[in-house]
MITOR-187010 format. One record per residue (C-alpha): residue in one letter; chain; residue number from 0; x, y, z. Coordinates in nm, 3 decimals. Each point is the difference from the previous one (the first is absolute). Example, Ala and Ser with C-alpha at 12.3 -4.5 7.8 and 13.67 -1.06 7.14 Angstrom:
% MITOR-187010
<site><resn>a</resn><chain>A</chain><resi>0</resi><east>1.230</east><north>-0.450</north><up>0.780</up></site>
<site><resn>s</resn><chain>A</chain><resi>1</resi><east>0.137</east><north>0.344</north><up>-0.066</up></site>
% end
This chain:
% MITOR-187010
<site><resn>m</resn><chain>A</chain><resi>0</resi><east>11.526</east><north>4.790</north><up>10.452</up></site>
<site><resn>p</resn><chain>A</chain><resi>1</resi><east>0.175</east><north>0.285</north><up>0.151</up></site>
<site><resn>a</resn><chain>A</chain><resi>2</resi><east>-0.233</east><north>0.174</north><up>0.265</up></site>
<site><resn>k</resn><chain>A</chain><resi>3</resi><east>-0.159</east><north>0.333</north><up>-0.172</up></site>
<site><resn>v</resn><chain>A</chain><resi>4</resi><east>0.203</east><north>0.367</north><up>0.177</up></site>
<site><resn>y</resn><chain>A</chain><resi>5</resi><east>-0.259</east><north>0.295</north><up>0.033</up></site>
<site><resn>r</resn><chain>A</chain><resi>6</resi><east>0.176</east><north>0.326</north><up>0.095</up></site>
<site><resn>p</resn><chain>A</chain><resi>7</resi><east>-0.336</east><north>0.245</north><up>0.055</up></site>
<site><resn>r</resn><chain>A</chain><resi>8</resi><east>0.082</east><north>0.399</north><up>-0.171</up></site>
<site><resn>a</resn><chain>A</chain><resi>9</resi><east>-0.245</east><north>0.193</north><up>0.148</up></site>
<site><resn>a</resn><chain>A</chain><resi>10</resi><east>-0.038</east><north>0.388</north><up>-0.217</up></site>
<site><resn>l</resn><chain>A</chain><resi>11</resi><east>-0.123</east><north>0.318</north><up>0.031</up></site>
<site><resn>t</resn><chain>A</chain><resi>12</resi><east>-0.106</east><north>0.282</north><up>-0.258</up></site>
<site><resn>l</resn><chain>A</chain><resi>13</resi><east>-0.117</east><north>0.374</north><up>0.127</up></site>
<site><resn>t</resn><chain>A</chain><resi>14</resi><east>-0.162</east><north>0.114</north><up>-0.285</up></site>
<site><resn>i</resn><chain>A</chain><resi>15</resi><east>-0.069</east><north>0.431</north><up>0.116</up></site>
<site><resn>p</resn><chain>A</chain><resi>16</resi><east>-0.019</east><north>0.271</north><up>-0.093</up></site>
<site><resn>l</resn><chain>A</chain><resi>17</resi><east>0.153</east><north>0.318</north><up>0.046</up></site>
<site><resn>r</resn><chain>A</chain><resi>18</resi><east>-0.077</east><north>0.333</north><up>-0.148</up></site>
<site><resn>k</resn><chain>A</chain><resi>19</resi><east>0.255</east><north>0.187</north><up>-0.228</up></site>
<site><resn>g</resn><chain>A</chain><resi>20</resi><east>-0.082</east><north>0.317</north><up>-0.123</up></site>
<site><resn>g</resn><chain>A</chain><resi>21</resi><east>-0.309</east><north>-0.042</north><up>0.087</up></site>
<site><resn>d</resn><chain>A</chain><resi>22</resi><east>-0.019</east><north>-0.310</north><up>-0.107</up></site>
<site><resn>l</resn><chain>A</chain><resi>23</resi><east>-0.075</east><north>-0.343</north><up>0.164</up></site>
<site><resn>v</resn><chain>A</chain><resi>24</resi><east>0.248</east><north>-0.151</north><up>-0.171</up></site>
<site><resn>p</resn><chain>A</chain><resi>25</resi><east>0.094</east><north>-0.440</north><up>0.113</up></site>
<site><resn>y</resn><chain>A</chain><resi>26</resi><east>0.246</east><north>-0.091</north><up>0.187</up></site>
<site><resn>t</resn><chain>A</chain><resi>27</resi><east>0.056</east><north>-0.392</north><up>-0.008</up></site>
<site><resn>y</resn><chain>A</chain><resi>28</resi><east>0.270</east><north>-0.200</north><up>0.279</up></site>
<site><resn>t</resn><chain>A</chain><resi>29</resi><east>0.010</east><north>-0.384</north><up>0.093</up></site>
<site><resn>v</resn><chain>A</chain><resi>30</resi><east>0.028</east><north>-0.016</north><up>0.375</up></site>
<site><resn>p</resn><chain>A</chain><resi>31</resi><east>0.158</east><north>-0.362</north><up>0.141</up></site>
<site><resn>v</resn><chain>A</chain><resi>32</resi><east>-0.274</east><north>-0.114</north><up>0.274</up></site>
<site><resn>q</resn><chain>A</chain><resi>33</resi><east>0.067</east><north>-0.169</north><up>0.333</up></site>
<site><resn>s</resn><chain>A</chain><resi>34</resi><east>-0.248</east><north>-0.147</north><up>0.057</up></site>
<site><resn>f</resn><chain>A</chain><resi>35</resi><east>-0.379</east><north>-0.009</north><up>-0.171</up></site>
<site><resn>h</resn><chain>A</chain><resi>36</resi><east>-0.340</east><north>-0.123</north><up>0.068</up></site>
<site><resn>l</resn><chain>A</chain><resi>37</resi><east>-0.246</east><north>-0.068</north><up>-0.316</up></site>
<site><resn>t</resn><chain>A</chain><resi>38</resi><east>-0.369</east><north>-0.082</north><up>0.029</up></site>
<site><resn>a</resn><chain>A</chain><resi>39</resi><east>-0.196</east><north>-0.125</north><up>-0.261</up></site>
<site><resn>n</resn><chain>A</chain><resi>40</resi><east>-0.326</east><north>0.111</north><up>0.050</up></site>
<site><resn>d</resn><chain>A</chain><resi>41</resi><east>-0.432</east><north>-0.091</north><up>-0.156</up></site>
<site><resn>h</resn><chain>A</chain><resi>42</resi><east>-0.077</east><north>0.247</north><up>-0.248</up></site>
<site><resn>n</resn><chain>A</chain><resi>43</resi><east>-0.163</east><north>0.152</north><up>0.345</up></site>
<site><resn>h</resn><chain>A</chain><resi>44</resi><east>0.242</east><north>0.132</north><up>0.109</up></site>
<site><resn>a</resn><chain>A</chain><resi>45</resi><east>0.381</east><north>0.100</north><up>-0.141</up></site>
<site><resn>d</resn><chain>A</chain><resi>46</resi><east>0.300</east><north>-0.169</north><up>0.062</up></site>
<site><resn>t</resn><chain>A</chain><resi>47</resi><east>0.238</east><north>0.139</north><up>0.205</up></site>
<site><resn>l</resn><chain>A</chain><resi>48</resi><east>0.379</east><north>0.065</north><up>0.017</up></site>
<site><resn>s</resn><chain>A</chain><resi>49</resi><east>0.171</east><north>0.077</north><up>0.301</up></site>
<site><resn>c</resn><chain>A</chain><resi>50</resi><east>0.410</east><north>0.018</north><up>-0.031</up></site>
<site><resn>s</resn><chain>A</chain><resi>51</resi><east>0.313</east><north>0.092</north><up>0.239</up></site>
<site><resn>v</resn><chain>A</chain><resi>52</resi><east>0.240</east><north>0.252</north><up>-0.190</up></site>
<site><resn>d</resn><chain>A</chain><resi>53</resi><east>0.386</east><north>0.145</north><up>0.125</up></site>
<site><resn>w</resn><chain>A</chain><resi>54</resi><east>-0.154</east><north>0.391</north><up>0.055</up></site>
<site><resn>i</resn><chain>A</chain><resi>55</resi><east>0.326</east><north>0.082</north><up>-0.232</up></site>
<site><resn>d</resn><chain>A</chain><resi>56</resi><east>-0.095</east><north>-0.216</north><up>-0.236</up></site>
<site><resn>a</resn><chain>A</chain><resi>57</resi><east>-0.299</east><north>0.169</north><up>-0.057</up></site>
<site><resn>g</resn><chain>A</chain><resi>58</resi><east>0.154</east><north>0.315</north><up>-0.027</up></site>
<site><resn>v</resn><chain>A</chain><resi>59</resi><east>-0.225</east><north>0.267</north><up>0.091</up></site>
<site><resn>d</resn><chain>A</chain><resi>60</resi><east>-0.241</east><north>0.033</north><up>0.339</up></site>
<site><resn>p</resn><chain>A</chain><resi>61</resi><east>-0.278</east><north>-0.203</north><up>-0.085</up></site>
<site><resn>r</resn><chain>A</chain><resi>62</resi><east>-0.290</east><north>0.224</north><up>-0.006</up></site>
<site><resn>w</resn><chain>A</chain><resi>63</resi><east>0.128</east><north>0.175</north><up>-0.289</up></site>
<site><resn>i</resn><chain>A</chain><resi>64</resi><east>0.011</east><north>-0.362</north><up>-0.253</up></site>
<site><resn>a</resn><chain>A</chain><resi>65</resi><east>-0.446</east><north>-0.072</north><up>0.178</up></site>
<site><resn>g</resn><chain>A</chain><resi>66</resi><east>-0.069</east><north>0.131</north><up>-0.396</up></site>
<site><resn>a</resn><chain>A</chain><resi>67</resi><east>0.213</east><north>-0.306</north><up>-0.075</up></site>
<site><resn>i</resn><chain>A</chain><resi>68</resi><east>-0.121</east><north>-0.312</north><up>-0.211</up></site>
<site><resn>c</resn><chain>A</chain><resi>69</resi><east>0.199</east><north>-0.336</north><up>0.029</up></site>
<site><resn>e</resn><chain>A</chain><resi>70</resi><east>0.067</east><north>-0.294</north><up>-0.192</up></site>
<site><resn>f</resn><chain>A</chain><resi>71</resi><east>0.140</east><north>-0.322</north><up>0.183</up></site>
<site><resn>y</resn><chain>A</chain><resi>72</resi><east>0.236</east><north>-0.296</north><up>-0.083</up></site>
<site><resn>l</resn><chain>A</chain><resi>73</resi><east>0.080</east><north>-0.339</north><up>0.130</up></site>
<site><resn>g</resn><chain>A</chain><resi>74</resi><east>0.238</east><north>-0.189</north><up>-0.165</up></site>
<site><resn>n</resn><chain>A</chain><resi>75</resi><east>0.276</east><north>-0.214</north><up>0.043</up></site>
<site><resn>a</resn><chain>A</chain><resi>76</resi><east>0.319</east><north>0.076</north><up>-0.039</up></site>
<site><resn>q</resn><chain>A</chain><resi>77</resi><east>0.305</east><north>-0.197</north><up>-0.250</up></site>
<site><resn>e</resn><chain>A</chain><resi>78</resi><east>0.285</east><north>-0.182</north><up>0.178</up></site>
<site><resn>d</resn><chain>A</chain><resi>79</resi><east>0.197</east><north>0.338</north><up>0.000</up></site>
<site><resn>g</resn><chain>A</chain><resi>80</resi><east>-0.254</east><north>0.137</north><up>0.186</up></site>
<site><resn>t</resn><chain>A</chain><resi>81</resi><east>-0.097</east><north>0.225</north><up>-0.292</up></site>
<site><resn>w</resn><chain>A</chain><resi>82</resi><east>-0.379</east><north>0.075</north><up>-0.067</up></site>
<site><resn>d</resn><chain>A</chain><resi>83</resi><east>-0.180</east><north>0.226</north><up>-0.208</up></site>
<site><resn>p</resn><chain>A</chain><resi>84</resi><east>-0.309</east><north>0.085</north><up>0.057</up></site>
<site><resn>n</resn><chain>A</chain><resi>85</resi><east>-0.256</east><north>-0.085</north><up>-0.331</up></site>
<site><resn>s</resn><chain>A</chain><resi>86</resi><east>-0.373</east><north>-0.038</north><up>-0.078</up></site>
<site><resn>e</resn><chain>A</chain><resi>87</resi><east>-0.005</east><north>-0.314</north><up>0.133</up></site>
<site><resn>d</resn><chain>A</chain><resi>88</resi><east>0.080</east><north>0.068</north><up>0.286</up></site>
<site><resn>l</resn><chain>A</chain><resi>89</resi><east>-0.202</east><north>0.306</north><up>0.049</up></site>
<site><resn>r</resn><chain>A</chain><resi>90</resi><east>-0.305</east><north>-0.139</north><up>0.280</up></site>
<site><resn>f</resn><chain>A</chain><resi>91</resi><east>-0.176</east><north>0.400</north><up>0.147</up></site>
<site><resn>v</resn><chain>A</chain><resi>92</resi><east>-0.039</east><north>0.279</north><up>-0.151</up></site>
<site><resn>g</resn><chain>A</chain><resi>93</resi><east>-0.157</east><north>0.291</north><up>0.206</up></site>
<site><resn>r</resn><chain>A</chain><resi>94</resi><east>-0.001</east><north>0.320</north><up>0.231</up></site>
<site><resn>l</resn><chain>A</chain><resi>95</resi><east>0.075</east><north>0.139</north><up>0.329</up></site>
<site><resn>v</resn><chain>A</chain><resi>96</resi><east>-0.192</east><north>0.013</north><up>0.188</up></site>
<site><resn>k</resn><chain>A</chain><resi>97</resi><east>0.197</east><north>-0.002</north><up>0.380</up></site>
<site><resn>p</resn><chain>A</chain><resi>98</resi><east>0.403</east><north>0.108</north><up>0.047</up></site>
<site><resn>a</resn><chain>A</chain><resi>99</resi><east>0.086</east><north>0.010</north><up>0.343</up></site>
<site><resn>r</resn><chain>A</chain><resi>100</resi><east>0.334</east><north>0.011</north><up>0.189</up></site>
<site><resn>s</resn><chain>A</chain><resi>101</resi><east>0.169</east><north>-0.229</north><up>0.222</up></site>
<site><resn>c</resn><chain>A</chain><resi>102</resi><east>0.337</east><north>-0.005</north><up>0.184</up></site>
<site><resn>s</resn><chain>A</chain><resi>103</resi><east>0.148</east><north>-0.276</north><up>0.214</up></site>
<site><resn>g</resn><chain>A</chain><resi>104</resi><east>0.312</east><north>0.057</north><up>0.162</up></site>
<site><resn>d</resn><chain>A</chain><resi>105</resi><east>0.206</east><north>0.217</north><up>-0.314</up></site>
<site><resn>k</resn><chain>A</chain><resi>106</resi><east>-0.168</east><north>-0.191</north><up>-0.256</up></site>
<site><resn>l</resn><chain>A</chain><resi>107</resi><east>-0.304</east><north>0.229</north><up>-0.163</up></site>
<site><resn>t</resn><chain>A</chain><resi>108</resi><east>-0.277</east><north>-0.193</north><up>-0.225</up></site>
<site><resn>v</resn><chain>A</chain><resi>109</resi><east>-0.233</east><north>0.116</north><up>-0.214</up></site>
<site><resn>t</resn><chain>A</chain><resi>110</resi><east>-0.295</east><north>-0.233</north><up>-0.021</up></site>
<site><resn>l</resn><chain>A</chain><resi>111</resi><east>-0.312</east><north>0.062</north><up>-0.337</up></site>
<site><resn>e</resn><chain>A</chain><resi>112</resi><east>-0.291</east><north>-0.135</north><up>-0.003</up></site>
<site><resn>f</resn><chain>A</chain><resi>113</resi><east>-0.127</east><north>-0.033</north><up>-0.361</up></site>
<site><resn>h</resn><chain>A</chain><resi>114</resi><east>-0.354</east><north>-0.092</north><up>-0.136</up></site>
<site><resn>d</resn><chain>A</chain><resi>115</resi><east>-0.080</east><north>-0.106</north><up>-0.349</up></site>
<site><resn>y</resn><chain>A</chain><resi>116</resi><east>-0.190</east><north>0.207</north><up>-0.214</up></site>
<site><resn>t</resn><chain>A</chain><resi>117</resi><east>-0.353</east><north>-0.165</north><up>0.100</up></site>
<site><resn>s</resn><chain>A</chain><resi>118</resi><east>-0.021</east><north>0.182</north><up>0.257</up></site>
<site><resn>f</resn><chain>A</chain><resi>119</resi><east>-0.088</east><north>0.263</north><up>-0.226</up></site>
<site><resn>f</resn><chain>A</chain><resi>120</resi><east>-0.306</east><north>-0.165</north><up>-0.019</up></site>
<site><resn>l</resn><chain>A</chain><resi>121</resi><east>-0.124</east><north>-0.097</north><up>0.312</up></site>
<site><resn>l</resn><chain>A</chain><resi>122</resi><east>-0.205</east><north>0.221</north><up>0.243</up></site>
% end
C-alpha cells in the first residue's frame, strides 16, 4: 500500500467593515497564509490564532483592518495542487485583536493575532 501524501494548505478569509454612503458594508477577501500558530485553550481562555501574511496580500495598512473577523481554513490539496476551502476545512473563527507590521530586508510581513468569540464572555 503506498504511503499517504499530504499537501497542507492554509487560507485566511477576512471580513472588514467598510463605510459606503454612510453605511457599514462588509467586505470579504481571502489571504494566503505564510505561517500560523493555532492554540486551542480550555473554556476559561479564548482560543488564539496568529498568522503571518505577505503585506501585499493583506492589501491595506493593517491598522485599517482592526475591526476584522476571520475564518481560518486548513486542509489538504488535491494531487494537482488545487484546493478550495470548504466548511469541513474550517478550523477557527474569531476577531482581530492585534495587527502588526514587520520588515526583514525587502520583505514586508503583517502578523495578525485573533481571539475566538469566547473572549467576549471572559473578564
